[in-house]
Wavefront OBJ file of the C-alpha trace (Angstrom):
o trace
v 10.082 -6.080 33.474
v 13.311 -7.779 34.485
v 15.532 -4.707 34.007
v 17.463 -6.326 31.194
v 17.081 -6.329 27.451
v 14.270 -4.649 25.576
v 11.686 -2.928 27.749
v 9.585 -1.063 25.178
v 8.508 -1.287 21.564
v 7.601 1.773 19.515
v 5.316 0.900 16.608
v 4.331 2.863 13.544
v 0.670 2.741 12.455
v 0.227 3.177 8.690
v 1.303 0.188 6.591
v 2.839 -1.356 9.681
v -0.163 -2.295 11.824
v -2.900 -1.322 9.359
v -3.009 -1.519 5.558
v -3.477 2.188 4.865
v -2.316 2.016 1.242
v -4.732 -0.800 0.453
v -7.584 1.057 2.174
v -6.736 4.156 0.146
v -6.965 2.232 -3.112
v -10.365 0.853 -2.126
v -11.524 4.373 -1.296
v -10.351 5.598 -4.698
v -12.258 2.810 -6.426
v -15.459 3.882 -4.722
v -14.829 7.544 -5.499
v -14.111 6.653 -9.136
v -17.562 5.084 -9.371
v -19.096 8.309 -8.038
v -17.199 10.415 -10.574
v -18.121 8.072 -13.399
v -21.825 8.065 -12.590
v -21.958 11.807 -11.964
v -19.838 13.212 -14.786
v -20.118 10.392 -17.358
v -16.383 10.502 -18.000
v -14.251 7.795 -19.585
v -12.013 5.553 -17.500
v -8.822 7.333 -18.564
v -10.076 10.700 -17.364
v -11.369 9.230 -14.120
v -7.975 7.628 -13.507
v -6.285 10.947 -14.205
v -8.426 12.717 -11.611
v -7.676 10.068 -8.990
v -3.959 10.077 -9.778
v -3.871 13.850 -9.396
v -5.614 13.582 -6.028
v -3.123 10.946 -4.848
v -0.228 13.163 -5.876
v -1.664 16.162 -4.025
v -2.188 14.016 -0.958
v 1.408 12.782 -1.153
v 2.776 16.314 -1.495
v 0.454 17.775 1.125
v 1.912 20.213 3.620
v -0.789 21.080 6.117
v -0.768 24.059 8.455
v -4.063 24.478 10.310
v -3.461 28.131 11.105
v -3.070 29.005 7.430
v -5.208 26.515 5.553
v -8.435 25.915 7.463
v -9.401 22.356 8.357
v -7.860 19.251 6.832
v -11.311 18.388 5.465
v -11.441 21.687 3.561
v -7.927 21.218 2.240
v -8.602 17.709 0.946
v -11.927 18.661 -0.605
v -9.846 21.318 -2.347
v -7.511 18.602 -3.649
v -10.491 16.945 -5.346
v -11.716 20.231 -6.773
v -8.303 21.037 -8.247
v -7.883 17.497 -9.590
v -11.240 17.628 -11.392
v -10.503 21.064 -12.825
v -7.047 20.049 -14.018
v -8.427 16.965 -15.765
v -11.606 18.325 -17.363
v -11.225 22.111 -17.213
v -14.155 22.813 -14.895
v -16.733 21.168 -12.681
v -20.402 21.820 -13.401
v -21.417 20.529 -9.962
v -19.965 22.731 -7.185
v -20.809 20.173 -4.502
v -19.035 17.273 -6.224
v -15.508 17.803 -4.809
v -16.832 17.740 -1.247
v -18.889 14.629 -2.063
v -15.782 12.956 -3.470
v -13.754 13.815 -0.406
v -16.313 12.637 2.142
v -16.871 9.366 0.243
v -13.121 8.802 -0.047
v -12.588 9.538 3.637
v -15.506 7.386 4.822
v -14.528 4.502 2.551
v -10.898 4.591 3.619
v -11.728 4.592 7.325
v -14.186 1.729 6.855
v -11.522 -0.313 5.055
v -8.971 0.140 7.850
v -8.819 -2.588 10.456
v -6.549 -4.369 12.879
v -6.554 -7.983 11.817
v -7.231 -10.600 14.507
v -3.619 -11.723 14.111
v -2.318 -8.194 14.767
v -4.593 -7.863 17.809
v -3.251 -11.131 19.186
v 0.302 -9.967 18.528
v -0.215 -6.711 20.417
v -1.782 -8.529 23.359
v 1.172 -10.921 23.411
v 3.732 -8.124 23.236
v 2.086 -6.051 25.924
v 2.472 -8.870 28.403
v 6.244 -8.479 28.049
v 6.905 -4.888 26.943
v 5.629 -1.363 27.187
v 4.024 -0.457 23.860
v 3.778 2.995 22.284
v 2.143 3.901 18.992
v 4.172 6.588 17.206
v 2.628 7.871 13.998
v 3.366 10.867 11.815
v 0.573 12.867 10.262
v -2.057 15.529 10.724
v -3.759 15.265 14.104
v -7.397 14.859 13.050
v -6.579 12.354 10.312
v -4.460 10.120 12.530
v -6.824 10.306 15.505
v -9.674 9.248 13.217
v -7.658 6.219 12.094
v -6.836 5.261 15.685
v -10.507 5.492 16.595
v -11.635 3.623 13.481
v -9.440 0.608 14.201
v -9.922 0.705 17.972
v -6.277 0.269 18.871
v -6.072 2.452 21.997
v -6.473 -0.509 24.351
v -3.277 -2.138 23.139
v -0.897 0.729 23.967
v 0.531 2.399 27.033
v 0.674 5.659 25.067
v -0.201 7.032 21.630
v 1.841 9.844 20.098
v 0.566 11.661 16.988
v 3.364 13.569 15.282
v 1.103 16.382 14.114
v 0.436 17.359 17.723
v 4.077 18.302 18.303
v 6.618 20.707 16.872
v 8.632 17.914 15.246
v 7.687 14.479 13.886
v 9.734 11.405 13.018
v 12.674 11.282 12.268
v 13.501 14.128 14.691
v 15.021 13.086 17.998
v 12.712 15.336 20.029
v 9.605 13.231 19.439
v 11.460 10.035 20.306
v 12.726 11.643 23.509
v 9.118 12.495 24.323
v 8.179 8.834 23.851
v 11.014 7.592 26.049
v 9.975 10.001 28.797
v 6.333 8.922 28.555
v 7.312 5.287 29.030
v 10.040 6.086 31.575
v 12.658 4.165 29.627
v 15.991 4.915 27.969
v 16.603 4.877 24.226
v 18.648 1.681 24.531
v 15.662 -0.026 26.148
v 13.569 0.457 23.005
v 12.990 -1.041 19.574
v 11.483 1.048 16.756
v 9.313 -0.783 14.212
v 7.943 0.721 11.006
v 7.696 0.618 7.240
v 9.478 3.890 6.397
v 13.252 4.055 6.153
v 13.133 7.858 6.082
v 11.032 8.369 9.206
v 10.792 5.201 11.312
v 14.223 3.685 10.779
v 16.140 6.948 10.417
v 14.334 8.332 13.451
v 15.120 5.297 15.553
v 18.758 5.481 14.470
v 18.933 9.214 15.265
v 17.450 8.625 18.705
v 19.826 5.778 19.553
v 17.311 2.984 20.083
v 18.591 -0.521 20.721
v 17.368 -1.802 17.351
v 15.328 -0.766 14.339
v 13.000 -3.164 12.510
v 11.926 -2.365 8.952
v 8.639 -3.761 7.671
v 9.210 -4.400 3.969
v 6.427 -6.505 2.488
v 8.091 -6.806 -0.905
v 11.462 -7.676 0.556
v 12.806 -4.413 -0.811
v 16.534 -3.783 -0.881
v 17.700 -0.785 1.123
v 18.651 1.962 -1.385
v 22.206 3.222 -1.501
v 22.703 6.142 0.856
v 19.746 5.196 3.049
v 19.924 4.324 6.707
v 20.284 0.578 7.220
v 17.774 -1.124 9.525
v 19.070 -3.632 12.046
v 16.413 -6.109 10.944
v 14.050 -6.449 7.981
v 10.868 -8.535 8.092
v 7.943 -8.827 5.647
v 5.254 -8.432 8.293
v 5.010 -7.134 11.835
v 3.741 -10.596 12.790
v 7.367 -11.760 12.600
v 8.418 -9.249 15.278
v 8.467 -11.738 18.222
v 11.297 -13.670 16.562
v 13.378 -10.487 16.396
v 12.624 -9.529 19.990
v 13.653 -13.017 21.142
v 17.039 -12.425 19.525
v 17.426 -9.189 21.498
v 16.977 -10.719 24.956
l 1 2 3 4 5 6 7 8 9 10 11 12 13 14 15 16 17 18 19 20 21 22 23 24 25 26 27 28 29 30 31 32 33 34 35 36 37 38 39 40 41 42 43 44 45 46 47 48 49 50 51 52 53 54 55 56 57 58 59 60 61 62 63 64 65 66 67 68 69 70 71 72 73 74 75 76 77 78 79 80 81 82 83 84 85 86 87 88 89 90 91 92 93 94 95 96 97 98 99 100 101 102 103 104 105 106 107 108 109 110 111 112 113 114 115 116 117 118 119 120 121 122 123 124 125 126 127 128 129 130 131 132 133 134 135 136 137 138 139 140 141 142 143 144 145 146 147 148 149 150 151 152 153 154 155 156 157 158 159 160 161 162 163 164 165 166 167 168 169 170 171 172 173 174 175 176 177 178 179 180 181 182 183 184 185 186 187 188 189 190 191 192 193 194 195 196 197 198 199 200 201 202 203 204 205 206 207 208 209 210 211 212 213 214 215 216 217 218 219 220 221 222 223 224 225 226 227 228 229 230 231 232 233 234 235 236 237 238 239 240 241 242 243
């Protein structure tokens, strides 16, 4: 560290370093095959069940003290989705089977590409690196373990383990303290305008970098990132500009 410029990079996990959405679609394909072979339903009904599960996952608000384990909650999502689509489920064990297949398949499909691994090694030679991810503790820890990314980071912060997640300033302050840096020493990188970019802006980081694979235009009224790139692999070019 030379005491000048960027000293630390905070990186999001899902759809920034790993292709979580793509892994989720693969997991749904495998679960669809299970539903089809078990219930002999048509493709439209199978798609309806999977769409309902995706919606429940998207809207999920998990509180361990009130809802049991995340595994129980998500098995419940499958049970409700099947019931809503076909009225009932003649096989009581099927929702749990669907959930465990979906979970296993998704974790198996997650990976850090060799290019991402090389990038993280390169960055860590020059900066402190911290992984900052929102989400339920067990789920996110399982992803971290599945992709084996611990070795690349000075610290890993899972939002679900704290009172507030991104975009709240408190969790960013925690990260700065862990790395022993100031907000202006840091760059926040992620794919979500609402959590990663807004959070970085709220916390006063030196720059925010939005990962937008489709080259999406920032919606009116949304926080504006300092930089937009299609892949995290382009991050070194941005950091060179910030020297």
